[in-house]
MIDREN-643180 format. One record per residue (C-alpha): x, y, z. Coordinates in steps of 0.25 Angstrom, whole numbers, plus 5000, padded with zeros to 4 digits. Example, Ala and Ser with C-alpha at 12.3 -4.5 7.8 and 13.67 -1.06 7.14 Angstrom:
BEGIN
px=5049; py=4982; pz=5031
px=5055; py=4996; pz=5029
This chain:
BEGIN
px=5273; py=4939; pz=4905
px=5277; py=4941; pz=4920
px=5275; py=4956; pz=4917
px=5261; py=4954; pz=4912
px=5257; py=4945; pz=4924
px=5263; py=4955; pz=4933
px=5254; py=4966; pz=4926
px=5242; py=4957; pz=4927
px=5244; py=4955; pz=4942
px=5246; py=4969; pz=4944
px=5233; py=4972; pz=4936
px=5225; py=4962; pz=4944
px=5231; py=4967; pz=4957
px=5227; py=4981; pz=4953
px=5213; py=4977; pz=4950
px=5212; py=4970; pz=4964
px=5217; py=4982; pz=4971
px=5206; py=4991; pz=4963
px=5195; py=4981; pz=4967
px=5200; py=4981; pz=4982
px=5200; py=4996; pz=4982
px=5186; py=4997; pz=4976
px=5181; py=4986; pz=4986
px=5188; py=4994; pz=4998
px=5182; py=5007; pz=4993
px=5168; py=5000; pz=4992
px=5169; py=4994; pz=5006
px=5174; py=5008; pz=5011
px=5162; py=5014; pz=5005
px=5152; py=5004; pz=5011
px=5159; py=5006; pz=5025
px=5157; py=5021; pz=5024
px=5142; py=5019; pz=5020
px=5140; py=5009; pz=5032
px=5147; py=5019; pz=5041
px=5138; py=5030; pz=5036
px=5126; py=5022; pz=5038
px=5130; py=5017; pz=5052
px=5133; py=5032; pz=5056
px=5119; py=5036; pz=5051
px=5113; py=5024; pz=5059
px=5121; py=5028; pz=5071
px=5117; py=5043; pz=5070
px=5102; py=5038; pz=5069
px=5103; py=5030; pz=5081
px=5109; py=5041; pz=5089
px=5098; py=5050; pz=5085
px=5088; py=5040; pz=5088
px=5094; py=5037; pz=5102
px=5094; py=5052; pz=5105
px=5080; py=5053; pz=5101
px=5076; py=5042; pz=5111
px=5085; py=5048; pz=5122
px=5077; py=5061; pz=5120
px=5064; py=5054; pz=5120
px=5067; py=5046; pz=5133
px=5072; py=5059; pz=5140
px=5059; py=5066; pz=5137
px=5050; py=5054; pz=5142
px=5048; py=5054; pz=5157
px=5044; py=5042; pz=5165
px=5029; py=5043; pz=5162
px=5032; py=5042; pz=5147
px=5041; py=5029; pz=5149
px=5029; py=5023; pz=5157
px=5020; py=5027; pz=5146
px=5029; py=5021; pz=5136
px=5029; py=5008; pz=5144
px=5014; py=5007; pz=5145
px=5012; py=5010; pz=5131
px=5022; py=4999; pz=5127
px=5015; py=4989; pz=5136
px=5001; py=4994; pz=5130
px=5007; py=4992; pz=5116
px=5012; py=4978; pz=5120
px=4998; py=4974; pz=5125
px=4992; py=4979; pz=5112
px=5001; py=4971; pz=5104
px=4998; py=4959; pz=5113
px=4983; py=4961; pz=5111
px=4984; py=4962; pz=5096
px=4992; py=4949; pz=5096
px=4982; py=4942; pz=5104
px=4971; py=4947; pz=5095
px=4979; py=4943; pz=5083
px=4981; py=4929; pz=5089
px=4966; py=4928; pz=5092
px=4962; py=4930; pz=5078
px=4966; py=4917; pz=5073
px=4955; py=4915; pz=5063
px=4957; py=4928; pz=5055
px=4962; py=4927; pz=5041
px=4974; py=4936; pz=5036
px=4969; py=4946; pz=5026
px=4984; py=4947; pz=5021
px=4984; py=4932; pz=5018
px=4971; py=4932; pz=5012
px=4974; py=4944; pz=5003
px=4988; py=4937; pz=4999
px=4982; py=4924; pz=4996
px=4971; py=4930; pz=4988
px=4981; py=4939; pz=4980
px=4990; py=4927; pz=4977
px=4979; py=4916; pz=4975
px=4967; py=4924; pz=4971
px=4954; py=4919; pz=4976
px=4960; py=4906; pz=4981
px=4966; py=4916; pz=4992
px=4952; py=4919; pz=4996
px=4951; py=4905; pz=5002
px=4959; py=4910; pz=5014
px=4948; py=4919; pz=5020
px=4937; py=4920; pz=5010
px=4924; py=4914; pz=5008
px=4925; py=4900; pz=5003
px=4912; py=4902; pz=4994
px=4920; py=4913; pz=4987
px=4934; py=4909; pz=4988
px=4933; py=4895; pz=4983
px=4925; py=4898; pz=4970
px=4934; py=4910; pz=4967
px=4947; py=4902; pz=4970
px=4942; py=4891; pz=4960
px=4938; py=4901; pz=4949
px=4952; py=4907; pz=4951
px=4959; py=4894; pz=4950
px=4951; py=4890; pz=4937
px=4953; py=4904; pz=4931
px=4968; py=4902; pz=4934
px=4969; py=4889; pz=4927
px=4961; py=4894; pz=4915
px=4969; py=4907; pz=4914
px=4982; py=4900; pz=4916
px=4983; py=4898; pz=4901
px=4983; py=4914; pz=4899
px=4996; py=4922; pz=4899
px=4999; py=4927; pz=4913
px=5000; py=4941; pz=4907
px=4985; py=4941; pz=4904
px=4981; py=4936; pz=4918
px=4990; py=4946; pz=4926
px=4980; py=4958; pz=4925
px=4969; py=4950; pz=4930
px=4977; py=4944; pz=4941
px=4982; py=4958; pz=4945
px=4967; py=4962; pz=4948
px=4961; py=4949; pz=4953
px=4972; py=4945; pz=4963
px=4972; py=4958; pz=4971
px=4956; py=4958; pz=4971
px=4957; py=4943; pz=4976
px=4967; py=4948; pz=4987
px=4957; py=4959; pz=4991
px=4946; py=4949; pz=4992
px=4955; py=4940; pz=5001
px=4958; py=4951; pz=5010
px=4943; py=4954; pz=5011
px=4940; py=4939; pz=5014
px=4950; py=4939; pz=5025
px=4945; py=4952; pz=5031
px=4931; py=4947; pz=5031
px=4935; py=4933; pz=5037
px=4942; py=4941; pz=5048
px=4930; py=4950; pz=5051
px=4919; py=4939; pz=5051
px=4928; py=4927; pz=5055
px=4923; py=4919; pz=5043
px=4925; py=4918; pz=5028
px=4916; py=4929; pz=5022
px=4912; py=4930; pz=5007
px=4915; py=4943; pz=4999
px=4904; py=4942; pz=4989
px=4892; py=4939; pz=4997
px=4879; py=4947; pz=4993
px=4871; py=4947; pz=5006
px=4882; py=4948; pz=5016
px=4880; py=4934; pz=5020
px=4892; py=4925; pz=5022
px=4889; py=4912; pz=5015
px=4902; py=4905; pz=5021
px=4897; py=4907; pz=5035
px=4882; py=4905; pz=5034
px=4877; py=4899; pz=5046
px=4863; py=4894; pz=5048
px=4854; py=4904; pz=5055
px=4852; py=4901; pz=5069
px=4841; py=4892; pz=5073
px=4830; py=4899; pz=5080
px=4823; py=4893; pz=5091
px=4808; py=4891; pz=5090
px=4801; py=4896; pz=5101
px=4791; py=4887; pz=5109
């Protein structure tokens, strides 16, 4: 019995030694790979540093001044762009409009679209959704795969028109009139 127990202990110890040896070999392999990657990174950094040093040697004082002036001009352009972006508070994001229209269909048109078109289309969409909810979804997928991207395109166009005109615009107006923004014609003064 003691011999069997000693043999079992020796077997368990041999298994543990094998596992430890495999683990150490795997760790050594990972260390070698990391060392090779670090050596590649160091070589790349040294090549890049050499290129930067060569470029600096070629540049003279005028180029340095030109770079500084170019950097200042670039910073001024960015600041001007940020200022203009902040001034455009009333614009609608075409990305948001497209995403809302893609996920919610014509209901997403309410973000930037003409209310005369978006409200009836949204109500029709909801009514169709309630009616067609009884059908298996496999039958609805082809229709949705066509209708929702078209709705997203319409949402993007609505947002672009809103940003261009500053107000909600209709997509489907016949005469080019905008029914959402109809203002009465200016009153003409009668001459005496």
